C-alpha positions as CSV (number, residue, x, y, z in Angstrom):
1,X,-0.6,0.2,-0.1
2,X,1.6,3.0,-0.6
3,X,2.1,5.8,1.8
4,X,-0.8,7.7,2.8
5,X,-1.4,9.7,6.3
6,X,-4.7,8.3,7.3
7,X,-7.0,10.5,9.7
8,X,-8.4,7.6,11.7
9,X,-5.8,5.9,14.0
10,X,-3.0,4.4,12.7
11,X,-4.0,0.7,11.3
12,X,-0.6,-1.3,10.6
13,X,-2.2,-1.5,7.5
14,X,-1.4,2.1,6.5
15,X,1.4,4.0,7.5
16,X,1.6,7.4,9.0
17,X,3.8,10.5,7.0
18,X,3.5,13.7,7.5
19,X,1.4,15.7,4.4
20,X,2.2,18.9,3.0
21,X,-0.9,22.1,3.8
22,X,-3.4,21.7,1.2
23,X,-5.7,24.8,1.4
24,X,-2.9,27.1,0.5
25,X,-2.0,28.6,3.7
26,X,-4.6,26.5,5.5
27,X,-4.7,22.5,6.3
28,X,-7.6,20.4,5.7
29,X,-9.0,19.3,8.3
30,X,-8.4,15.6,10.2
31,X,-10.0,15.2,13.1
32,X,-13.0,13.4,13.4
33,X,-13.3,13.7,16.8
34,X,-16.7,15.5,16.9
35,X,-18.1,11.7,15.8
36,X,-19.1,9.1,18.2
37,X,-16.8,6.0,18.6
38,X,-18.7,4.1,16.9
39,X,-18.4,7.0,13.6
40,X,-15.7,6.9,13.3
41,X,-14.8,3.2,13.6
42,X,-17.5,3.2,10.7
43,X,-15.6,5.5,8.3
44,X,-12.4,4.1,9.2
45,X,-14.0,1.0,7.2
46,X,-15.7,3.2,4.7
47,X,-11.9,3.9,3.8
48,X,-10.5,0.4,4.1
49,X,-12.7,-1.4,1.6
50,X,-12.8,1.9,-1.5
51,X,-8.3,1.5,-1.1
52,X,-8.5,-2.5,-0.6
53,X,-10.8,-3.1,-4.1
54,X,-9.8,-0.3,-6.1
55,X,-6.5,-2.3,-5.9
56,X,-8.1,-4.4,-6.7
57,X,-8.7,-3.4,-10.1
58,X,-5.9,-2.2,-11.3
59,X,-3.3,-4.2,-9.8
60,X,-3.3,-5.9,-12.5
61,X,-5.0,-3.5,-15.5
62,X,-2.9,-3.4,-18.7
63,X,-3.5,0.4,-19.3
64,X,-0.8,3.0,-18.0
65,X,-3.8,5.1,-16.1
66,X,-4.7,2.2,-14.5
67,X,-1.1,0.3,-13.2
68,X,-0.2,3.3,-11.9
69,X,-3.8,4.3,-10.8
70,X,-3.5,5.4,-7.1
71,X,-5.8,7.0,-5.2
72,X,-5.3,10.1,-3.7
73,X,-8.3,11.6,-1.4
74,X,-10.4,10.6,0.8
75,X,-12.7,13.4,1.8
76,X,-15.7,13.0,4.2
77,X,-17.5,15.2,4.0
78,X,-21.8,16.8,3.6
79,X,-23.6,16.7,7.3
80,X,-20.9,14.1,9.5
81,X,-18.2,16.3,8.1
82,X,-21.0,19.5,9.4
83,X,-21.8,18.0,12.4
84,X,-25.0,18.3,11.7
85,X,-26.0,14.9,11.1
86,X,-29.5,13.5,11.7
87,X,-29.5,10.3,13.8
88,X,-33.2,9.3,14.3
89,X,-34.0,5.6,15.7
90,X,-37.9,7.2,16.1
91,X,-38.1,7.8,12.8
92,X,-35.4,6.0,11.2
93,X,-33.9,8.6,9.5
94,X,-30.0,8.6,9.5
95,X,-28.5,10.6,7.1
96,X,-25.7,9.1,4.6
97,X,-22.3,9.1,4.6
98,X,-21.3,10.8,2.0
99,X,-17.2,10.6,0.4
100,X,-15.7,12.6,-2.3
101,X,-12.6,10.1,-4.1
102,X,-10.1,12.4,-5.5
103,X,-7.9,9.8,-8.3
104,X,-5.3,10.5,-10.4
105,X,-6.7,10.0,-14.1
106,X,-9.7,10.5,-14.7
107,X,-10.5,7.8,-16.0
108,X,-10.2,5.9,-12.7
109,X,-13.7,7.3,-11.7
110,X,-15.3,5.4,-13.7
111,X,-18.0,3.8,-11.5
112,X,-19.3,1.0,-13.0
113,X,-15.8,0.0,-14.1
114,X,-13.1,0.7,-10.7
115,X,-16.0,1.0,-7.8
116,X,-18.6,-1.1,-8.2
117,X,-17.4,-3.3,-6.2
118,X,-17.1,-1.3,-3.3
119,X,-20.0,-0.5,-3.5
120,X,-21.6,-3.4,-3.8
121,X,-19.5,-4.4,-0.9
122,X,-20.2,-1.3,1.6
123,X,-23.9,-1.3,0.4
124,X,-24.2,-5.2,2.0
125,X,-22.9,-3.7,4.8
126,X,-25.5,-1.2,5.0
127,X,-28.6,-4.0,4.8
128,X,-27.4,-6.3,7.2
129,X,-26.7,-3.3,9.0
130,X,-29.2,-0.3,10.2
131,X,-26.7,1.8,12.3
132,X,-24.3,1.8,8.8
133,X,-25.3,4.9,7.4
134,X,-25.6,3.7,3.4
135,X,-22.4,5.7,1.0
136,X,-22.4,8.0,-1.2
137,X,-19.3,8.7,-2.7
138,X,-18.5,11.1,-5.5
139,X,-16.0,10.4,-7.6
140,X,-12.9,13.2,-9.3
141,X,-9.6,13.2,-10.6
142,X,-7.3,15.4,-8.9
143,X,-6.8,17.8,-11.8
144,X,-10.3,19.1,-12.2
145,X,-11.3,18.9,-8.6
146,X,-8.2,21.6,-8.0
147,X,-9.5,23.4,-11.6
148,X,-12.9,23.4,-9.5
149,X,-11.4,24.8,-5.9
150,X,-9.1,27.5,-8.8
151,X,-12.6,28.5,-9.9
152,X,-14.7,29.1,-6.4
153,X,-16.8,26.1,-7.3
154,X,-19.4,26.9,-4.1
155,X,-18.9,23.3,-3.2
156,X,-15.8,22.9,-3.7
157,X,-15.0,25.6,-1.3
158,X,-17.4,24.5,1.3
159,X,-15.8,20.8,1.2
160,X,-12.9,22.4,1.2
161,X,-13.8,24.0,4.3
162,X,-16.2,21.7,5.9
163,X,-14.5,18.8,4.8
164,X,-12.7,16.2,6.8
165,X,-9.8,14.6,5.3
166,X,-9.9,10.0,6.2
167,X,-6.8,9.3,3.9
168,X,-4.1,11.4,2.0
169,X,-1.5,10.7,-0.2
170,X,1.4,13.0,0.3
171,X,2.8,15.5,-2.2
172,X,-0.8,16.7,-3.3
173,X,-1.5,20.0,-3.0
174,X,-4.9,21.6,-2.9
175,X,-5.1,24.3,-4.9
176,X,-5.7,28.0,-3.4
177,X,-9.5,28.8,-3.9
178,X,-11.2,31.4,-6.6
179,X,-13.7,33.2,-6.6
180,X,-16.7,33.2,-9.0
181,X,-18.3,37.0,-8.8
182,X,-22.4,36.8,-7.6
183,X,-23.2,38.3,-10.2
184,X,-22.4,34.6,-12.0
185,X,-23.5,32.8,-9.1
186,X,-26.9,34.5,-9.3
187,X,-27.4,33.7,-13.2
188,X,-26.1,30.4,-13.0
189,X,-27.7,29.5,-10.0
190,X,-31.2,30.6,-12.2
191,X,-30.0,28.2,-15.2
192,X,-29.8,25.5,-12.6
193,X,-32.9,26.1,-10.9
194,X,-35.0,27.0,-14.7
195,X,-33.5,24.4,-16.6
196,X,-34.0,21.3,-13.7
197,X,-38.0,22.2,-11.9
198,X,-39.7,22.8,-15.8
199,X,-37.6,19.4,-16.4
200,X,-39.5,18.1,-13.4
201,X,-42.7,19.1,-13.7
202,X,-43.2,18.1,-17.5
203,X,-42.4,14.5,-15.9
204,X,-45.4,14.8,-13.9
205,X,-47.7,15.9,-15.8
206,X,-46.5,13.5,-18.8
207,X,-46.8,10.3,-15.4
208,X,-50.5,10.8,-14.8
209,X,-51.3,11.7,-18.8
210,X,-50.0,8.0,-19.3
211,X,-51.7,6.9,-15.7
212,X,-55.1,7.8,-17.4
213,X,-54.3,5.4,-20.9
214,X,-54.3,2.4,-18.0
215,X,-49.7,2.2,-18.6
216,X,-49.4,2.2,-14.9
217,X,-46.1,0.8,-16.1
218,X,-44.1,3.7,-17.7
219,X,-46.4,5.8,-15.2
220,X,-44.2,5.0,-12.1
221,X,-40.4,5.1,-14.7
222,X,-42.0,8.6,-15.1
223,X,-42.8,9.7,-11.3
224,X,-38.9,7.8,-10.6
225,X,-37.4,10.6,-13.1
226,X,-40.2,13.1,-11.6
227,X,-38.2,12.8,-8.1
228,X,-34.9,12.0,-9.9
229,X,-34.7,16.2,-11.6
230,X,-36.8,17.2,-8.7
231,X,-34.2,15.9,-6.1
232,X,-31.5,17.2,-8.2
233,X,-32.3,20.7,-9.0
234,X,-31.9,21.1,-5.6
235,X,-28.4,20.7,-4.8
236,X,-28.0,22.0,-8.9
237,X,-29.7,25.5,-7.3
238,X,-28.0,25.8,-4.2
239,X,-24.9,24.1,-4.6
240,X,-23.8,24.2,-8.2
241,X,-23.1,21.0,-7.8
242,X,-24.8,17.8,-8.0
243,X,-23.9,13.9,-8.3
244,X,-25.6,12.4,-11.7
245,X,-27.1,9.4,-10.6
246,X,-30.6,7.3,-11.2
247,X,-30.5,6.9,-7.3
248,X,-33.2,8.8,-6.0
249,X,-32.5,7.5,-2.7
250,X,-28.7,9.2,-2.5
251,X,-30.0,12.4,-4.1
252,X,-33.1,12.4,-1.6
253,X,-30.7,12.9,0.9
254,X,-28.5,14.8,-0.8
255,X,-31.1,17.2,-1.6
256,X,-32.7,16.4,2.5
257,X,-29.1,17.9,3.3
258,X,-29.4,20.6,2.0
259,X,-32.9,21.6,2.7
260,X,-34.6,19.3,6.4
261,X,-38.5,20.4,5.2
262,X,-38.2,18.0,2.1
263,X,-37.6,15.2,4.5
264,X,-42.2,15.7,5.5
265,X,-42.6,14.8,1.6
266,X,-41.7,11.0,2.7
267,X,-43.1,10.4,5.9
268,X,-40.6,7.2,7.0
269,X,-43.5,6.5,10.0
270,X,-45.6,6.0,7.5
271,X,-45.8,2.3,5.6
272,X,-47.0,3.5,3.0
273,X,-45.0,6.7,2.4
274,X,-41.8,3.8,3.1
275,X,-43.5,1.4,0.2
276,X,-44.0,3.5,-2.4
277,X,-41.5,6.0,-2.6
278,X,-38.8,2.8,-3.0
279,X,-41.7,1.2,-5.6
280,X,-40.7,4.6,-7.4
281,X,-36.8,3.8,-6.8
282,X,-37.0,0.8,-7.8
283,X,-38.4,1.8,-11.3
284,X,-35.8,3.4,-13.0
285,X,-34.1,-0.7,-14.0
286,X,-37.7,-3.0,-13.6
287,X,-40.5,-1.2,-14.5
288,X,-38.7,-1.0,-18.2
289,X,-37.1,-4.8,-17.8
290,X,-39.1,-6.9,-15.3
291,X,-41.6,-8.5,-15.8
292,X,-42.0,-9.2,-11.4
293,X,-42.7,-5.9,-11.0
294,X,-45.8,-4.8,-9.2
295,X,-47.0,-0.8,-7.9
296,X,-50.6,-1.1,-7.3
297,X,-53.3,2.2,-8.5
298,X,-53.3,3.0,-4.4
299,X,-49.2,3.3,-4.6
300,X,-48.9,5.5,-8.1
301,X,-52.3,7.7,-6.5
302,X,-49.9,8.6,-3.0
303,X,-47.1,8.7,-5.1
304,X,-47.6,11.0,-7.3
305,X,-49.4,13.5,-4.9
306,X,-46.2,13.2,-3.0
307,X,-44.0,14.0,-6.1
308,X,-47.0,16.9,-6.1
309,X,-45.6,18.0,-2.8
310,X,-42.2,17.6,-4.1
311,X,-42.4,20.1,-6.6
312,X,-43.6,22.3,-4.9
313,X,-41.5,22.6,-2.0
314,X,-38.4,22.3,-4.0
315,X,-40.2,25.3,-5.9
316,X,-39.8,27.2,-2.4
317,X,-36.6,25.8,-1.3
318,X,-35.1,27.4,-5.1
319,X,-36.7,30.1,-5.4
320,X,-36.5,31.4,-1.5
321,X,-32.5,30.8,-1.9
322,X,-32.4,32.9,-5.1
323,X,-34.3,35.1,-4.2
324,X,-31.5,35.8,-0.6
325,X,-28.6,36.1,-3.9
326,X,-30.6,39.4,-5.2
């Protein structure tokens, strides 16, 4: 294993070394003392899985970028990094671990090619241990991360400000933060909002029409598309960044961490709510390809009503943010 600095103690499989300062004269945080010991141990496991599975995928690579592939940084961001995570036994709501993995070549950010096994291991761990958070990890190459920081992109500046470095290879500094003018931020914010929310609204209209024609499978699929676009709209508007994925559970948690009022859309204590959300989540693949996919008329009715409420709240959240930029 290549030398690196771990912020999660000193397990024998990792060698501790000193690293240069990261962001200009500032150094990214490495302490997890604000987290319970259970969460620290879980994050240690996440790092180990990511490194182990990546090494397996690259150790026999034939291409230069694979043979020389390296994980340069693993950074915790989001609610567990900031300290405002939610862990509610009464509702069953538990925030995700949000993880940024930085690699040394853009082709190594292909999740299906290099990270699927790591994702599968972490998903299985979550499924067998209800106290183990879901993992939402995003992939960027080192040059891209530094370019985004140097350009002053809000998501990346917030990540460096609030994030916690769990693993770092030696000698890879982060760029000096740049600055985006308020005018550019507002223009891009409005563009994202006006591009994505109407897209989501159109999907729900189409889903309703298709359902009225008796095509419940396509209606369920388009309900998924409504949720995907609505939840994507929130981080793109508030952070000018979204991890593009079709997994609406991950998108939902990202949006809810930025706008907690969105948690009211799918009440976790309501069995129909939980079941309906899962049916819509599964519809992206199963409604199109599985003969065993099912969703009842009651679930569609309830789901469409919840999606209408989601669109109302997303509009309110985004327009409030845009007004604050004026």
